[in-house]
Structure formats: C-alpha cells, structure tokens
N, C-alpha and C positions, 0 to 999 in steps of 0.2 A: 511359608517356606517358598522358595521360588519354584515355579513349574518348569519341569526339565521335558526336552524332547526324547522320546524313546529313540534307542540306539537304531532299531529297524527303518526308522526314516531317513538315515544318512544318505542312501543312494538317491532318494527324491530330492533331498536338499542340495546335494552335489549337482543334480540335474537342473535345479531352479537357480543355482549360483553360476555355474559355469557354462551353460548351454542356453538358458533362457534369458539371462540377464538381470535375475533378481539381485536387488540390493539386500545387504542383511537386515535393515530394517523392514523390508518388505517381506522378507522370509519370517522376521519375527511376528509380522502382523498376520502372516498366512497361518502360523501355528498358535497365534494368541498368547506368545511369551514374550518376554524380554529379550534385547540384543544380546545381553550377557549370556542368555542361555544358547542363543545360536553360536556366538562366540565358543562356548564350553564344548559342544558336541562338533564342532569343527577341529577344535585344536585335540579332541580326545581321539578322532579318527585320523588326524594328521593332514587335514584338508588345508592347502595353502590358500591364503587370501590372494585374490586379483589385485594387480595394482590399478591405480585410476585410470591408466592408459589402456590397460588390457579390457577394463569395463567399457571405457569409450568406445573401443573398436568393436566389442560385442554388440552393443547397443547399436551403432551405426549400420553394422551387417544385418542386426534384426529388423531395423527400420524399414517401414514399406516405402518403395521408390514411388514418384508420382508420374511416371512415363513408361513407355514400352516402346522397345525398337520394332519397327516394321521389318517384315521381309523384303531385302533388297533385289525383288524378283522382275526390275524392269531397267532398262539402260539409263533412263531418266533418274531414277532412284540412286542408281549406283554412281551416276556422274553427280547428282547432289550431295552424296556421302562424301565423295572425294573433295569436291569443291569446299563444302562446309566445314570439313575436318581441316584442311589446308588453311582455310581462311582462320579458323580458329589458333591452328599452330603458329599462324603469323601474328595476329592482331589480339587473341584472346588471353586473358589472364589466367596463368596456369600455378600460380604460387611458387614456393621452394620447398626444400626440405625442411629447412628451418620453421618456415611459416607457409603450409599447404593452402591452396585455395579451398574454399567450402562451398562455391557456387560457380554457375556458367556466368562469365563476364566478357562481353565483347564490346570493345569500343570502336567507334569510328564516327567519322563526318560526312562520309559518302553515302548518300539515300541508296545509290545501287548496292553498294556492299552490304549494306544493312539489309536490304529487301533479300539479296541472294542468302545470307545467313539465317534470317528467319524463315525463308522458304525451305531451307536444308533441315532446320529443328522441326518444322510443322509437317514435312513429307516423311522424313525418315523416322520421326518419332510419333506416337500417340502421347499428346501433353496436357498438363492442367494450366490451362491459360490464366488461372488465377496466380500463379507463381511467379509471372513476369513482373517486373519492375523496370522502368526506364528511369535513368539518371541523365540528365541535362547539364552540360557544361556550356555557359555562352558568357559574352561579354557584355559589360553593363550598357554598352550604347544599344542593345539588342532589345527587343520587348518579347518577354518569356511568353506571354500567352499565345503569341503569333507563332513562335517556335514550337511550343507544346502541340498547337494544332497541326503544324506540318507534321511533326513525326509521329503524331497520332494517326495521320492519315497513311504516313510510310510503313508504319509497323503494326498497324491493325491492334494495337494495345491502347485499351482506354486510358485517358488522361486521368482518371482516378488512381491508375496504377504508376503514374508518375511521382518520383521521390521529389522533395524540394530542390529545385536547381542549384547549382555551383555557379556564382557570378564571379567573374573576374573583371575588376577595375580597368578601364581601357580609356585612353585618351579619345576623345569625340572623333576627331579625324583620322584616326588609324584605319589603314586600308582593311578589310576584314578579309581574312584567310578562309575562314569557316563561316559563309553566309548564314547557315543555318544551324551554328553550334555543333556540338559534338554530343552524342549520347552513348550511354552504356547499355547494353541489353543485358538484362540479367535475368536468370532463372534459377530459382532457389531450392535446389536440389543437387547435393555434392555426387549422387551417384550418376547423375547425368554427366557431371563434368568427367568423371571417371570414365564413363563409357565413350566419351567423345576422346579423351586422350588415348585409350586404348584403339581406338579407330586410328587416330594419328600414328601410334606405333606401327599399326598393321600396313598402313599405305607407305610410311615410311622404310620398312623393310621390304616392302614389294617394288619400289622404284628406286631406292637407294640401299640395296644389300649390303651388308658389313660382310667383307670376304675374308 
C-alpha cells in the first residue's frame, strides 16, 4: 500500500512548494513517498500547481547573487554610476520582452570605453571576478594571440576567461576599422543586469522626467 502524507503536513508542503521552490519530486524525496502521494495531498487540499514560468521565477528570486552594490557615498562613485549605466544603456545588450537578456554583455572596440565600463562595475559593485568572460571578435588578417594579450591588459581579466574568438574572413588588404578587434565584456549574473537596468531607469527619470 502506498505511503500517504499526513494532512497535518499540508502547510509545510505549501511552504516548501510555493515559497522555497521545491519541486514535487523533491517534496516526495523529503517525505520519502512517491510523487503520486504528493499529487494526492495537494489535490485533496486544493493546492494549485505552479506553472513552469512561476517555478523559474521563484528559483531566480531565491538564487544567490554574486555581487553587492556599494554605497555611492562619494562624488567619484556617483559619477561612475552615471557614466557606466549610461554606457550600458547605449552599448549594452538588454534583451527584449520576447527574449530577455540573462547576463551583462557590453560590446565595444574602444579600449577607453571598455576601461570606463569595467571601472564602473568594479567600483560601484563588489563582484566575483570568476564570472567575467571576454568574447573577442576580429578579422582573419589579425593575430588572435596578440589581440588577446592586448585586451587582457586592458580589462584585467585573465586570458583563461576569454571565450573562443569569432573570426570574420577579411580581404588581406582591407583597411582595419577596428585595429584591436571588438570585445564583449560579459558578467554571468542576471541580477546584476537587472540592477544596472534599474539604475538606468533611475537616471533616465532624473534627467529626462516624463511630464
């Protein structure tokens, strides 16, 4: 006979499922019963199952973030916050309603702009440097090893954290418009992206208020 879950456990089950993001199989494992037993007690007490989208949202909210925003308690930090968020507004990937972005992705070929953006990230936030990835885009008539060494020096990110470059076939005599190629500075934490987007919204309403 299949083991049942006592009715008195329903409040805990609801908490595990709706607030702590436990899957039905994990709840079954917690109580050492079958998934059918979990289905039964939820149906018996009228507990609505979460959609996949709701489960994903709950897991995202519960996921530990890899950064902490510092207090903007100096003129320099406030200026960097404005400069960096505006740079991301202009040049960063923000995704769309249909396909939201899942990470910070700032692309440019200008070393100065890359330096400013990284200074913004590292000054305004406490970060996990291991989450940085650099994606290099360059033409086939350029030496990737030299470009990687150049951008490693500019970004302060180890070449071990560079992804495989994208190489575009180019005529040997074509004039170089991007002498050092172009890089994507990526930081893999969606919550950091959302924090930067919130900062963008804040400054947008500060300097271009909607009347």
